C-alpha positions in Angstrom: 88.1 61.6 98.8 84.8 62.7 100.3 81.6 61.9 98.4 79.4 64.7 96.9 76.6 63.7 99.3 78.7 63.8 102.4 80.3 67.1 101.4 76.9 68.8 100.9 75.5 67.3 104.1 78.1 68.9 106.3 77.8 72.2 104.6 76.4 75.2 106.6 73.2 76.5 105.0 72.4 79.6 107.1 73.4 83.2 107.2 76.5 83.9 109.3 75.9 86.9 111.6 77.8 87.7 114.8 79.4 84.3 115.0 76.2 82.3 114.6 74.5 80.5 111.7 71.0 81.8 111.5 67.9 81.5 109.2 67.2 84.0 106.5 64.0 86.1 107.1 63.2 85.7 103.3 63.2 81.9 103.5 65.5 79.8 101.4 66.6 79.3 97.8 68.1 76.5 95.7 71.7 76.3 94.4 71.9 74.2 91.2 74.6 72.1 89.6 75.1 73.7 86.1 76.3 70.4 84.6 73.0 68.7 85.3 70.5 71.3 86.4 69.9 69.4 89.6 69.4 71.1 92.9 72.5 70.7 95.2 71.1 72.3 98.4 68.7 74.9 99.7 70.3 77.7 101.7 69.1 80.8 103.6 67.8 83.8 101.7 68.5 87.2 103.4 66.3 90.2 103.4 67.7 93.8 103.7 67.0 93.7 107.4 69.3 90.7 107.6 71.9 92.6 105.8 71.7 95.4 108.4 72.0 92.9 111.2 75.2 91.6 109.6 76.5 95.1 109.4 75.5 95.6 113.1 77.7 92.6 114.0 80.7 94.0 111.9 80.4 97.4 113.5 80.2 95.9 117.0 83.4 93.9 116.4 85.3 96.6 114.6 87.1 98.3 117.5 88.2 95.1 119.2 89.5 93.6 115.9 91.4 96.8 115.0 93.0 96.6 118.4 94.0 93.0 118.0 97.7 92.5 117.7 98.9 92.2 114.1 100.6 88.9 115.0 97.3 87.5 116.2 95.6 88.5 113.0 98.5 87.0 111.1 98.3 83.8 112.9 94.6 83.3 112.2 95.1 83.9 108.5 98.0 81.4 108.5 95.9 78.8 110.3 93.2 79.4 107.8 95.7 78.8 105.0 96.9 75.5 106.6 93.3 74.3 107.1 92.4 75.1 103.5 95.5 73.3 102.2 94.5 70.2 104.3 91.0 70.3 102.8 91.9 71.2 99.3 90.1 68.3 97.7 86.9 69.2 99.5 86.9 72.8 98.4 87.8 71.8 94.9 84.9 69.4 94.7 82.5 72.0 96.1 83.5 74.6 93.5 83.1 72.1 90.7 79.7 71.1 91.9 78.3 74.7 92.2 80.2 76.5 89.4 81.0 73.6 86.9 84.8 74.1 86.3 86.8 71.0 85.8 88.2 69.5 89.0 91.8 70.0 88.1 91.1 73.7 87.6 89.2 73.9 90.9 92.3 72.4 92.6 94.3 75.2 91.0 91.9 77.8 92.4 92.3 76.3 95.9 96.1 76.9 95.6 95.6 80.4 94.2 93.0 81.4 96.7 94.9 80.0 99.5 97.9 82.1 98.6 96.0 85.3 99.5 95.7 83.9 103.0 99.4 83.2 103.3 100.5 86.4 101.6 98.4 88.7 103.8 99.2 86.8 106.9 102.7 87.9 106.3 101.6 91.5 105.3 99.6 91.9 108.6 102.8 92.3 110.7 104.4 94.7 108.2 102.0 97.6 108.3 104.2 100.6 108.9 104.3 104.4 108.9 107.1 106.9 109.2 108.6 109.4 111.5 110.7 112.5 110.9 111.2 116.2 111.1 109.3 118.6 109.0 111.3 120.6 106.5 111.1 123.7 108.6 112.5 122.0 111.6 109.6 123.2 113.9 108.0 119.8 114.5 108.1 116.0 114.1 105.8 114.3 111.7 104.2 110.9 112.6 102.5 109.1 109.7 100.5 106.1 110.8 98.1 103.6 109.2 94.7 102.7 110.6 92.0 100.3 109.3 89.3 102.0 107.3 86.6 100.3 109.2 83.6 98.0 108.4 83.7 96.7 104.8 81.1 95.2 102.4 82.2 92.8 99.7 80.2 91.6 96.7 81.9 88.7 95.2 81.4 87.0 91.7 80.3 83.5 90.8 83.2 82.5 88.6 85.9 82.1 91.2 84.0 81.3 94.3 87.0 80.8 96.7 89.7 83.1 95.3 87.5 86.1 95.0 86.5 85.7 98.6 90.0 85.2 99.9 91.4 88.0 97.7 89.1 90.5 99.5 88.7 89.0 103.0 92.4 88.3 103.6 93.7 91.9 103.2 90.7 93.3 105.2 91.4 91.0 108.1 95.2 91.6 107.9 94.5 95.4 108.1 92.1 95.1 111.0 88.8 95.6 109.2 85.6 93.8 109.8 83.6 92.4 106.9 80.1 91.6 105.6 80.3 89.4 102.5 77.5 88.9 100.0 78.5 85.9 97.8 76.8 85.4 94.4 73.4 83.7 94.2 74.7 81.2 91.7 77.8 80.0 93.7 77.4 80.8 97.4 78.4 77.5 98.9 82.2 77.9 98.8 82.0 81.1 100.7 79.9 79.4 103.4 82.4 76.6 103.8 85.3 79.1 103.8 83.8 81.2 106.6 83.2 78.0 108.7 86.9 77.3 108.1 87.8 80.8 109.4 85.9 80.2 112.6 88.0 77.0 113.1 91.1 79.1 112.6 90.1 81.3 115.5 88.4 84.2 114.0 86.3 86.1 116.6 82.6 86.5 116.3 81.4 89.4 114.1 84.6 90.0 112.3 83.3 88.2 109.1 79.6 88.0 108.4 77.9 86.4 105.4 74.5 87.1 103.8 73.3 85.0 100.9 70.4 86.4 99.0 68.2 86.3 95.9 67.6 90.1 96.2 71.1 91.3 95.8 70.3 95.0 94.9 67.9 95.5 97.8 70.3 93.8 100.4 73.4 95.6 99.0 71.5 98.9 98.8 70.6 98.9 102.4 74.2 98.1 103.5 75.8 100.7 101.3 73.4 103.4 102.4 74.3 102.8 106.1 76.6 105.6 107.3 78.6 103.2 109.4 80.0 101.4 106.4 83.4 102.7 105.3 84.5 100.5 102.4 82.9 98.8 99.4 84.7 96.2 97.2 83.0 94.7 94.1 84.1 92.2 91.4 81.7 92.0 88.5 80.4 93.8 85.4 81.2 97.4 84.6 77.5 98.2 84.4 76.8 97.1 87.9 80.0 98.6 89.2 79.0 102.0 87.9 75.7 101.8 89.8 77.5 100.8 93.0 80.0 103.6 92.7 77.1 106.0 92.5 75.5 104.5 95.6 78.8 104.6 97.4 79.3 108.3 96.6 76.5 109.3 98.9 78.5 108.0 101.9 81.9 109.0 100.3 83.0 105.3 100.7 86.3 104.0 99.8 85.8 101.7 96.8 87.6 99.0 95.0 86.1 97.9 91.7 87.4 95.0 89.6 85.1 95.3 86.6 84.7 94.0 83.0 87.5 93.1 80.6 88.1 92.8 76.9 91.6 91.5 76.9 93.6 91.6 73.7 95.9 88.7 72.9 98.5 90.0 70.4 100.7 87.6 68.4 103.5 89.2 66.4 105.1 87.6 63.4 108.3 86.9 65.3 106.4 85.1 68.2 107.3 81.6 69.3 104.1 79.9 68.0 104.5 77.1 70.5 104.4 79.6 73.3 101.6 81.5 71.7 99.3 78.5 71.3 99.9 77.2 74.7 99.3 80.8 76.0 96.2 81.1 74.0 94.7 77.8 75.4 95.4 79.0 79.0 94.2 82.6 78.5 91.1 81.6 76.7 89.8 78.3 78.0 90.8 78.4 81.6 87.6 78.5 83.7 85.6 77.6 80.5 86.4 81.2 79.3 84.4 82.6 82.2 87.1 85.0 83.6 87.6 88.7 83.4 91.2 88.0 82.5 90.2 85.7 79.7 91.7 86.7 76.3 88.8 88.1 74.4 90.3 89.5 71.1 93.0 87.4 69.4 94.9 90.0 67.3 97.3 88.0 65.1 99.9 89.2 62.5 98.7 88.3 59.1 101.9 86.4 58.3 101.3 83.8 61.1 97.5 84.0 61.5 96.8 80.9 59.3 99.2 78.7 61.2 98.1 80.0 64.6 94.5 79.3 63.8 95.3 75.8 62.5 97.2 75.0 65.7 94.6 76.3 68.1 91.7 74.7 66.2 93.4 71.3 66.3 93.9 71.7 70.1 90.3 72.9 70.6 88.7 70.0 68.7 90.5 67.6 70.9 89.2 69.1 74.2 87.0 66.8 76.3 83.7 68.3 77.4 81.6 67.1 80.4 80.8 67.4 84.0 83.8 68.8 85.8 84.0 65.7 88.1 84.6 63.4 85.2 88.2 62.3 84.5 90.1 64.3 81.9 87.3 66.9 81.3 88.7 70.3 80.1 85.5 72.1 79.3 82.6 72.1 81.8 79.3 73.9 81.6 78.7 77.6 81.4 77.1 78.9 84.6 73.5 79.1 83.3 71.3 79.3 80.2 71.7 83.0 79.9 75.4 82.5 79.5 74.9 79.9 76.7 72.4 82.2 74.9 74.8 85.2 75.1 77.8 83.2 73.8 75.7 81.9 70.9 74.5 85.3 70.0 78.1 86.7 69.8 79.2 83.8 67.5 76.1 84.3 65.3 76.7 88.0 64.9 80.4 87.3 63.9 79.4 84.6 61.4 76.7 86.8 59.9 79.4 89.4 59.3 81.6 86.9 57.5 83.6 85.1 60.2 84.5 81.4 59.6 83.8 78.7 62.3 87.0 76.6 62.5 85.9 74.5 65.6 82.8 74.1 67.6 80.3 77.0 67.4 77.2 75.6 69.0 75.4 75.0 72.2 75.2 71.3 73.2 71.7 69.8 73.6 70.9 67.8 76.7 71.0 68.4 80.5 73.3 71.1 81.7 74.4 74.4 80.1 77.2 73.5 77.8 78.7 75.3 74.8 81.3 73.8 72.5 84.8 75.2 72.7 85.0 77.3 69.6 87.5 79.0 67.2 86.4 81.5 64.6 88.6 83.3 62.2 88.3 86.3 59.8 86.3 88.3 62.4 85.3 91.6 60.9 85.8 95.0 62.5 82.6 96.0 64.2 81.6 92.5 65.2 80.0 92.3 68.7 82.5 89.7 69.8 85.3 92.3 69.5 83.4 94.8 71.6 81.8 92.8 74.3 83.2 90.5 76.9 82.5 86.9 75.7 82.6 85.0 79.0 82.5 81.7 77.2 84.9 79.3 75.4 85.1 81.2 72.1 88.5 82.1 70.5 88.0 84.9 67.9 90.8 85.8 65.6 91.4 89.1 63.7 94.5 90.1 61.9 96.9 93.1 61.7 99.8 94.1 59.5 102.0 96.5 61.6 102.9 97.2 65.2 101.0 100.4 65.3 97.9 98.7 63.9 98.2 96.1 66.6 98.4 98.7 69.3 95.4 100.6 67.8 93.3 97.5 67.7 94.3 96.4 71.2 93.5 99.7 72.8 90.2 100.2 70.9 88.0 99.4 73.9 86.7 101.2 76.9 88.1 98.4 79.0 91.7 97.9 80.2 92.1 95.1 82.6 94.8 92.8 81.1 96.6 92.2 77.8 98.8 89.4 76.4 101.6 89.9 74.0 103.7 87.3 72.2 107.0 88.4 70.6 110.6 87.3 70.8 111.7 90.9 70.3 112.5 92.2 73.8 112.5 95.9 72.8 109.1 95.4 71.2 107.9 93.7 74.3 109.1 96.6 76.4 107.3 99.0 74.0 104.1 97.1 74.5 104.3 97.5 78.3 104.3 101.3 77.7 101.8 101.4 74.8 99.0 99.0 75.8 96.3 100.6 78.0 95.8 97.9 80.6 96.5 97.5 84.3 98.3 94.1 83.8 100.1 92.4 80.9 101.4 88.9 80.2 104.5 88.9 78.0 104.9 85.5 76.4 102.6 84.0 79.1 98.8 83.3 79.2 98.1 83.5 82.9 99.2 86.5 85.0 97.3 86.3 88.3 99.5 85.9 91.5 98.8 86.8 95.1 102.0 88.8 95.3 101.1 91.0 92.4 98.6 94.0 92.2 95.5 92.8 90.3 93.4 95.5 88.7 92.7 97.5 85.6 92.4 101.0 84.1 89.7 102.8 82.1 86.3 101.2 82.7 87.9 97.9 84.1 87.9 99.4 87.5 89.8 101.3 90.3 92.0 99.9 93.1 94.2 96.9 93.4 93.9 93.5 95.0 96.9 91.4 96.0 100.5 92.4 96.3 102.0 95.1 98.5 99.3 97.4 97.2 96.4 95.2 98.3 96.5 95.8 102.0 96.6 99.6 101.5 93.0 99.5 100.1 91.9 98.8 103.7 94.1 101.3 105.4 93.7 105.1 106.0 96.7 107.4 106.5 96.9 109.6 109.5 99.3 112.5 109.9 100.2 113.9 113.3 102.5 116.9 114.0 104.3 117.2 117.3 106.0 120.6 118.0 109.7 120.5 118.3 110.9 120.9 122.0 
């Protein structure tokens, strides 16, 4: 396996504009290892002018890329999938270095992120319309699909590869060109991935990357440009609302994958072995730093004690450390702000009467670590039941009836994903209809899949990524009427 030093030395460090690696006009900035606080590398810092140059390149490449044969677009994505698979260990290590997740989980993200390349390589050749007579018999209708045009993507720090491939792959499959602004905290994986796309045969200007410490200024300039036709963002609801308002000026197509506050409902008839396994996956995957992470554990009062005992035992046994170390299950949080926010939520819950069953504190020393934590007897009104935790804290409240469980689960402005554990099939089917979320896991703690539509309702966003629905976010429908002869 490649060493950390060798991996970082071969990493591109510039902006990628029009097929070339170039310096940022705002200088450079440092990317840190959250497990140690050490600087990994310095990379280019883009200005708003650099962002417009990237959009210039995407606009210049748009017509030729839209006219490129679907099979050619498909083959490029498939080659990218094959190259990513060959270099899985390198990409996994890079993600662990810049984001902190355990290496085993980073390998899982490579597999998951790669599946978007494979899935949309297959969808690229299946873009279709329809043809038929109008009801009056006076003409023939041709319904066709066209790429929406140049797109701007703002990706989050928590899944550096998968969030890039989940946006870029369908755009390329549909015939759209792209400008990507990766997160300041974890930009390195995107740089490596774009370099891989070039090796796979991607033409110059089709994908462009701007890394920056002035996100709002760079993004604002690109979004305000009338040549842009699509905006996709993954991140907080508060930022998403601002971006939607900016996008409204240009009537842009938008896809927004925003905040979550996922309920994890355990009924009294649940298989507790499944429920505990599901809880560990839904809560502690990615160190709890996922919009799909279970946020509110709503457990029937008849089994809450045993459920808490079991998860607490599992949590106390989790190994904490730098993600590159053997057997580590909990790496660092992304930065000190994340540690402070998690600690504040735990403190508020405890001040309101919650009981800490495991963990509960930040860890002193280098890096930004917080103990994996279980708290029980969480009172209604606690901040931890209203706000997205984004940390390794499992908070348990109880319920007595199905109606109460539904009320508690839906008592949030968010609606991304829910998890339900019950052995009663009819109850499970009722929950599909009654829970106000865009996705649901029934007796399972991880739902994401490239072949499935990912997205939420209410303030968790608009649009879908992945699945059959994913490519349609990048296509516009055109209707043509031909008079009958």
